[in-house]
SENU-476975 format. One record per residue (C-alpha): x negated, y, z negated. Coordinates in nm, 2 decimals. Example, Ala and Ser with C-alpha at 12.3 -4.5 7.8 and 13.67 -1.06 7.14 Angstrom:
residues 2
R    east   north      up
R   -1.23   -0.45   -0.78
R   -1.37   -0.11   -0.71
//
This chain:
residues 256
R    east   north      up
R    0.00    0.00    0.00
R   -0.13    0.34    0.09
R   -0.21    0.58   -0.19
R    0.04    0.86   -0.27
R   -0.24    1.12   -0.24
R   -0.62    1.14   -0.21
R   -0.82    1.33   -0.46
R   -1.11    1.47   -0.26
R   -1.43    1.60   -0.44
R   -1.75    1.73   -0.28
R   -2.07    1.75   -0.48
R   -2.44    1.78   -0.45
R   -2.52    1.62   -0.78
R   -2.42    1.34   -1.01
R   -2.37    1.45   -1.37
R   -2.15    1.39   -1.67
R   -1.91    1.66   -1.55
R   -1.84    1.47   -1.23
R   -1.77    1.15   -1.42
R   -1.53    1.35   -1.65
R   -1.35    1.49   -1.35
R   -1.31    1.15   -1.19
R   -1.19    0.99   -1.51
R   -0.92    1.26   -1.55
R   -0.77    1.19   -1.21
R   -0.78    0.81   -1.22
R   -0.43    0.68   -1.16
R   -0.31    0.37   -0.97
R   -0.12    0.57   -0.71
R   -0.41    0.80   -0.63
R   -0.72    0.74   -0.42
R   -1.03    0.92   -0.53
R   -1.29    1.02   -0.26
R   -1.62    1.18   -0.34
R   -1.84    1.33   -0.07
R   -2.20    1.38   -0.16
R   -2.44    1.60    0.03
R   -2.82    1.64   -0.01
R   -2.86    1.33   -0.23
R   -3.08    1.03   -0.15
R   -2.91    0.71   -0.03
R   -3.03    0.53   -0.34
R   -2.86    0.78   -0.57
R   -2.53    0.75   -0.38
R   -2.55    0.37   -0.39
R   -2.61    0.37   -0.76
R   -2.32    0.60   -0.82
R   -2.09    0.37   -0.61
R   -2.18    0.08   -0.84
R   -2.07    0.26   -1.15
R   -1.77    0.45   -1.01
R   -1.54    0.15   -0.97
R   -1.27    0.20   -0.71
R   -1.38    0.55   -0.61
R   -1.46    0.58   -0.24
R   -1.80    0.74   -0.18
R   -1.93    0.91    0.13
R   -2.27    1.07    0.21
R   -2.18    1.38    0.42
R   -2.40    1.62    0.60
R   -2.36    1.97    0.46
R   -2.17    2.19    0.70
R   -2.05    2.47    0.46
R   -1.79    2.44    0.19
R   -1.48    2.45    0.41
R   -1.61    2.23    0.69
R   -1.74    1.97    0.45
R   -1.41    1.96    0.26
R   -1.23    1.91    0.59
R   -1.46    1.63    0.68
R   -1.40    1.45    0.36
R   -1.02    1.50    0.39
R   -1.03    1.33    0.73
R   -1.20    1.02    0.58
R   -0.93    0.99    0.31
R   -0.65    0.74    0.35
R   -0.36    0.95    0.24
R   -0.20    1.24    0.44
R   -0.17    1.45    0.13
R   -0.50    1.58   -0.01
R   -0.56    1.71   -0.36
R   -0.89    1.91   -0.33
R   -1.07    1.93   -0.66
R   -1.41    2.08   -0.74
R   -1.67    1.87   -0.91
R   -1.63    2.07   -1.24
R   -1.24    2.07   -1.26
R   -1.07    1.84   -1.51
R   -0.70    1.75   -1.50
R   -0.49    1.76   -1.82
R   -0.24    1.48   -1.88
R    0.05    1.71   -1.79
R   -0.09    1.76   -1.44
R   -0.13    1.39   -1.38
R    0.23    1.33   -1.49
R    0.35    1.60   -1.26
R    0.16    1.46   -0.97
R    0.28    1.11   -1.05
R    0.65    1.20   -1.06
R    0.66    1.43   -0.75
R    0.81    1.32   -0.42
R    0.60    1.46   -0.15
R    0.82    1.62    0.12
R    0.76    1.71    0.48
R    0.42    1.87    0.55
R    0.53    2.23    0.56
R    0.48    2.28    0.18
R    0.17    2.33   -0.03
R    0.12    2.32   -0.41
R   -0.06    2.54   -0.65
R   -0.21    2.44   -0.98
R   -0.29    2.66   -1.28
R   -0.67    2.68   -1.34
R   -0.82    2.79   -1.68
R   -1.19    2.86   -1.74
R   -1.42    2.72   -2.00
R   -1.79    2.79   -2.06
R   -1.93    2.51   -2.27
R   -1.64    2.44   -2.52
R   -1.53    2.81   -2.53
R   -1.20    2.88   -2.36
R   -1.22    3.23   -2.19
R   -0.92    3.43   -2.28
R   -0.97    3.77   -2.13
R   -1.14    3.94   -1.83
R   -1.13    3.79   -1.48
R   -1.25    3.46   -1.62
R   -0.97    3.45   -1.87
R   -0.67    3.52   -1.65
R   -0.51    3.18   -1.54
R   -0.55    3.14   -1.16
R   -0.30    2.96   -0.94
R   -0.50    2.77   -0.69
R   -0.34    2.60   -0.38
R   -0.50    2.26   -0.38
R   -0.24    2.00   -0.27
R   -0.17    2.00    0.10
R   -0.10    1.78    0.41
R   -0.42    1.75    0.60
R   -0.24    1.73    0.94
R   -0.09    2.07    0.87
R   -0.34    2.26    0.66
R   -0.72    2.28    0.65
R   -1.00    2.49    0.49
R   -1.14    2.80    0.66
R   -1.51    2.83    0.74
R   -1.61    3.12    0.51
R   -1.96    3.08    0.36
R   -1.82    3.13    0.00
R   -1.48    3.16   -0.16
R   -1.33    2.94    0.11
R   -0.95    2.92    0.13
R   -0.69    2.71    0.29
R   -0.55    2.83    0.63
R   -0.18    2.79    0.56
R    0.08    2.83    0.84
R    0.33    3.11    0.79
R    0.62    2.87    0.78
R    0.48    2.68    0.47
R    0.62    2.74    0.13
R    0.42    2.74   -0.20
R    0.54    2.55   -0.51
R    0.37    2.56   -0.85
R    0.30    2.23   -1.03
R    0.32    2.18   -1.40
R   -0.01    2.11   -1.58
R   -0.35    2.26   -1.57
R   -0.70    2.20   -1.43
R   -0.97    2.30   -1.67
R   -1.26    2.47   -1.48
R   -1.58    2.37   -1.67
R   -1.74    2.69   -1.53
R   -2.08    2.63   -1.69
R   -2.25    2.49   -1.99
R   -2.40    2.82   -2.09
R   -2.47    3.17   -1.95
R   -2.79    3.06   -1.79
R   -2.59    2.83   -1.56
R   -2.35    3.12   -1.48
R   -2.65    3.33   -1.37
R   -2.79    3.05   -1.15
R   -2.45    3.01   -0.98
R   -2.42    3.38   -0.93
R   -2.76    3.41   -0.77
R   -2.65    3.15   -0.52
R   -2.31    3.30   -0.45
R   -2.45    3.65   -0.43
R   -2.66    3.55   -0.13
R   -2.37    3.37    0.04
R   -2.14    3.67   -0.02
R   -2.40    3.90    0.13
R   -2.44    3.68    0.44
R   -2.06    3.67    0.47
R   -2.03    4.05    0.46
R   -2.32    4.09    0.71
R   -2.15    3.85    0.96
R   -1.83    4.05    0.93
R   -2.02    4.37    1.01
R   -1.99    4.53    0.67
R   -2.25    4.77    0.55
R   -2.35    4.92    0.21
R   -2.48    5.27    0.14
R   -2.77    5.34   -0.09
R   -2.55    5.39   -0.40
R   -2.31    5.10   -0.33
R   -2.50    4.84   -0.54
R   -2.51    5.07   -0.85
R   -2.16    5.21   -0.83
R   -2.00    4.87   -0.76
R   -2.19    4.71   -1.04
R   -2.08    4.98   -1.28
R   -1.71    4.94   -1.17
R   -1.73    4.57   -1.21
R   -1.85    4.60   -1.57
R   -1.58    4.85   -1.66
R   -1.31    4.64   -1.50
R   -1.42    4.32   -1.67
R   -1.50    4.46   -2.01
R   -1.24    4.73   -2.06
R   -0.95    4.71   -1.80
R   -0.93    4.33   -1.83
R   -1.00    4.33   -2.20
R   -1.32    4.12   -2.19
R   -1.43    4.29   -2.50
R   -1.18    4.08   -2.69
R   -1.39    3.77   -2.61
R   -1.66    3.91   -2.83
R   -2.02    3.84   -2.74
R   -1.92    3.60   -2.46
R   -1.70    3.88   -2.31
R   -1.99    4.12   -2.31
R   -2.22    3.87   -2.15
R   -1.97    3.78   -1.88
R   -1.90    4.15   -1.80
R   -2.27    4.22   -1.77
R   -2.31    3.91   -1.55
R   -2.03    4.03   -1.33
R   -2.21    4.36   -1.28
R   -2.54    4.18   -1.21
R   -2.37    3.96   -0.95
R   -2.21    4.26   -0.78
R   -2.54    4.45   -0.77
R   -2.72    4.15   -0.63
R   -2.47    4.09   -0.34
R   -2.48    4.45   -0.22
R   -2.86    4.47   -0.27
R   -2.90    4.16   -0.05
R   -2.66    4.31    0.21
R   -2.87    4.63    0.22
R   -3.19    4.42    0.26
R   -3.02    4.25    0.56
R   -2.94    4.59    0.71
R   -3.29    4.71    0.66
R   -3.44    4.40    0.83
R   -3.22    4.45    1.13
R   -3.40    4.77    1.22
//
């Protein structure tokens, strides 16, 4: 019997978080597919031996959206639940998925995502606001776009969006150092994305945007109520914003 839906996860590493994610989505009516990129064949084979019924694929990296689309096409089910390798389902979400009757393909489903850093639930700032992420879709009707970062699903205009009960816990990072490492990576990708779209930044753009990012996170979105963590995240938001526009300016300079 074909699975009700396929849970698709792409990852470039094998760690405890990935196992935690997989365990949270294990259900007899779900297929779990993991697509690895950049890992040695031996590591992928060893993971397969410990992952039970999980389907494992070694995929060439083609960008976030393209790689997710590639994994979705290898999945058995028409309905794809796209999950990041650091997103854990709560029992209410699994129950909701188990009980739902998937309709015709012109509908997509959004899931509430809440952030954690280590064991600390973020309550305020951009990190603290629950996000509704469209993650469940029919792969013959919907696919991921090809943006370098912050990829999204291309959803036809006639599709409706329905919210599911339950939550995915985004295990954002173990600590602030990991947040910084991720932001270094995403700042470069964001700058490349802006450059490809023809965007430019003036000399004051990195500084002014960084200042506004801090003010927004710490004061307007009440990040200060998260104490020291709130201050650190607001500062890191400013640093990330400064980096992406500085990198964009560097690309502008190298073009002349």
